[in-house]
N, C-alpha and C positions, 0 to 999 in steps of 0.2 A: 075240195083241196084236189090240187092238180098234181101228176105223176113226180112232179121234182120234189115239191112240199111233202108228199109221202113219202118219197124216198130217203127225203133229207131227215124225216122225222123217225123214220127207222135206223138211220144211222147215227142219228143222237142217242136214240135209245139202248142201241146194242153198247155205244160208247158207256153210257148208265149202269147196265149190266155187265159190263165186264171190265169194270173198273175196279182196282185194286183199294181205292179208295172211296170211302162212305159218302154219296150223294143222297143229300136229304131235302126234300121243299117242305115249306112250311106257310103257313098263312100270318098275320102281321097279330095274332091272338096265340102264338106261338105253337097252334097245332098242325100235328104232323100230317104232311099231303103225301108224300111219298118217301120210300125205303129200302135202297138198291141192295142186291145182296151181299156186296162187302158189309153195308152197314151191318146186317145180320151178322154176320162173322165177326166185325170188330166190337161192337156191340152187347152182342149174346140173346137180344130179341128177332125173334121173326115178325116180317113186315106186317101179319093178323095181330099180333100183339099192342103195336104201337100206332098205326093207322088211326087218325081221329083223337090221338092222346097229346096232350102238351110236350113239346121236345124237353121240358125240366126233368121229368123221369131218367133221364140219363146226365143231369147235371147235378154233382154234389150240393148239399144243403148250404155250405158256407159260399158257394160261386153262384147261388140263384139270381145273386143282381146283375151278373153280366149279360143274363138273358134279359134284362130289362133294356140295359145300355144299349144292346144289340140292337132291340127291335127299334128304339129312340132313334138310333143313328141309320137305322134302314128306313126309317120314315123319313128323313132328311133328303133320302138318295145315296148317302154314303154307302161305300163298300170297303168290309173288314177285312184284311190281307193278312194271311199268316199269323194270326192270336194264336199262341200258346198257353196251352190251361190244361186242368185235370177235369175227368168226364168218370163216369161211372158204368159200370158193364152191369148185365142183368142181374148178376153173382154179387154184386158189390164191390167188388175190386174197382180201384182207381188207379187209372192209368194217362199218362202223357199224352196229348194230343195237339196239332195243328190246325185249324179251321179257318177256310177262307167264307166270308159271306157276301154274298150279292144280291142288290134287290132284284123282285119280279115286277115288271111292270106290265098292265094291259095295254089294251090297242089305245087308249087315251095319255099313254105316258104315267098314270099314276101307280104308285107302288102298293103293290096288294100282296105280297108275299119276298120269299128269302130262299135263296137255295143255297144251300151249306156243303162244303166240299171238305170232309175233315179225312187227317190222316193218322192214325195212330205213330204216334213217333219214341215207343217204348224202346226201341232197338238204338236208338240216335242217344237216349238220354243214358243206356247202359255202355255204350262206345266213350260216350264222354266222361263218364264216372270211371270207366275203366282208365282210361288214358289219365284222368286226373290222379287215380292211382298210381298209375307206373310212375309219372312225374314225381309222385310225392317220395316213393321206393327210390327212385335215383337219386333224388335229393337227400333222403337219409343216409343212403349206402358214402354218398361221397362223403357227407358231413362225417360218417363215422371212420371214413378209411384213414386217416393222419392219427387217429386216435389209435386204431388198431394197429398201425404202422410202428408206432411208437411202445404198444404193448411188444411186438413180437421182437422187435429191436432189445428190448430190454431182458427177455427172456433168453434170447440168443447168446448175449453178453455175458449170463449168467452163467452159460453151459459152456462157452468155449475159451479156450486157454490161448488162443493164437488169433491173428485177424484174419487170416486163411482160413480156419476153421468156422471161424465166427463168420464170414463172406459165405461159406457152403452150407451152414445152418440157414443163415436168414434168406439164400436162394432159393435152398429146399421148401423152406416154410412160404413163402412166398407164391410159389409156383403151385404148390398144394392151395393155398389160398384162394387163388386164380380158377382154381377147379373146383373146390367148394363152393365159391361164389356163382359160377356159371349154374353149378347144380342149384342153388337154390333159386337164382334170379329171375326164372320165368315164370314163378309159382303163379304168381295172379295175374298175367298174360293171358287172356281169353283166347282159346283154341291151342295155348303151347302145347307142344308134345312134350310126354312125359317120359324122364327116364325110365330103364328097365327095371324088372323086378329085382329085390337083390334083399337080403339078409337085414333084419333090423341092424346088429351091431356092427355089420359092414357101411352101413348108412353112417353109422355114429362116428365109425373111425374115420370113414373120409373127411366129415366135418371136423373132427375133434384134432386129425392130424397137424393142420399148421400152424392149431392155437396151442396144443398141448405139447408137440412134440412126438409125443408117445402116448399110447391109451391106458388114460389113468386105470389102476387095479379095481376101481370102485364101479366101472361099468361092468355091470351085470346083467344084460339083458334076455328075456325069451329068444328062442331058436325061431324066428317065426320070419315069412319073408312077406316082406312091403309089396303092397300092389304097385303096378305102374303110376296108376293114377294117383295113390297116395306119398311114392318117394318125393318128387319135388315139394308139396308143402308141408312134409316133415322136414325135407332138407334146409327151408326156408326157418324154421321155428327153431331147428338145432343150430343153422348157422347165426341167428340172432342171440340165442340165449349166449352162444361161445363171444359173440361180438360184446356182449354187456358184460360178460365175465371177464373178458382180458381188460376192460377199461374199469369195472367198478368190484370184480369178486373174486372168486380163487385163483383164477388166471393170473390175477394182476398181483396177488400178495406174496406170491412164491415159496409160503408154508402154509397155504389152503388146503382143503380136498374136496374132490368133486366126484361127488355118488351118482351115479344112474341107473337104477334097477326097472324091470318091468313087472306085471302082473295081470294076469288075465281074470277079472270079475264078470263071469256070464259073459252078456254080450258087449263087454266093455272092456278096451285094454288100457290100463292104468300104467304111465311112464313118470315115474319119481326122478326129479333134476334136484340134487341137494348140494349146494355148495356152503362150506364152513372155513371161516376164514376171521380174525379177528378184525372187525369194522372199524375205519379211521374217521376221521373227520370229514376226508374228501369221499368217502364211500357211504354217503346220506344214504338213506332210502329214495330210492327214485321213483317218481310216478309217472304215469304211465303215457308214456310218449306213442309216436307215430310205430316205431315197430313192432312194439307189444300189440296196439290197434291191429297190426297187419296181420300178426300172428293169428290173433285170436278170430279176424274175420278167415282167414285160409283154414284155420280146426273148423271151426263152425259150418263153412261153406262144404267144405269137401272132405271133412270127417267127421261129422257130426258131432262136435267135440268142445271142450270148452279148456281153459287156462286159468289156473288159480295159482298165485304168487303170494308166498307169506316169509316176510321178514323177521330176521331175531337177534339178537345181540351177536351171535357169533357165526351168523350167517342167513342162507336164503332158502328155501324150499317152493318149487315149482311143483305143481302136479297136473299134468295132462292127461284129460279123460276124454278116451274116444272110442269111437264105435269100431268094435273089432272087426268087422264084415268087412267095413269100410277101408281098412287101413291094409288087411291080409289079402294077400291073393287067394286063399282059398277060403275067404269067410264067406 
């Protein structure tokens, strides 16, 4: 081997060893011949655990046919580029991956194996899902805007005795609505800055004010401080509940009653949101829409919580079951 060949070999080895992508060599029987450090990190197997074993140990059972297809195509000299699929870590976890597979030839040009470059694309998939959720939330909020405005117009009209008073009330509520919206809007944005700590009652008041005008007498919650990380997802949930109420529930009926209470049960914080009103044909029981699903995701992922909704002839009750530690600043 010439000095140039030796230098090139060392150069290629350094590239493989330092790559952030898994680089694996296998023969046409799918037996692993090489396994770089990135492959160890991505798949969880040390090189000594996989060398000489079939590559199928990292392929889920329902995707084993992919390897058969790869080998057939490699024998024909084909190259597989940026193939997205799922693979399995040592601990059994499935994750998305993009692979490019190239045939390895001997001196006579015969295909004797394959080189695989695999990239973990979990972050890309997460970012795409985040973007989908944000776009869905934007569509949901835009779709709600006219119904909310209609409800606020009706509420302000009932409380006004002159045009000037109506305009003043409506302007104030729209400004408060914008503030409440901005507090809740970034709740599912990855990396979004959380609002500062604030008392639970003050958080409720800031969300309720544009919808109810004044805080209902039935709002009686514990004097706890909501942590920075919990303010935004809780604001999202309260905002969604107010939005639905002004369209279908207590805040739409004018003569209904809203009750919000909280109670600590061991390591859990229970918030009960109860709306009492006479249901009309237009206020039929609503199925789970995007807004409810969005709230459930925020509660589950950020506060280890659940949302349970119960309908009755005289109204509706929602029970939020949350981790006290994750909600409060002192938990």
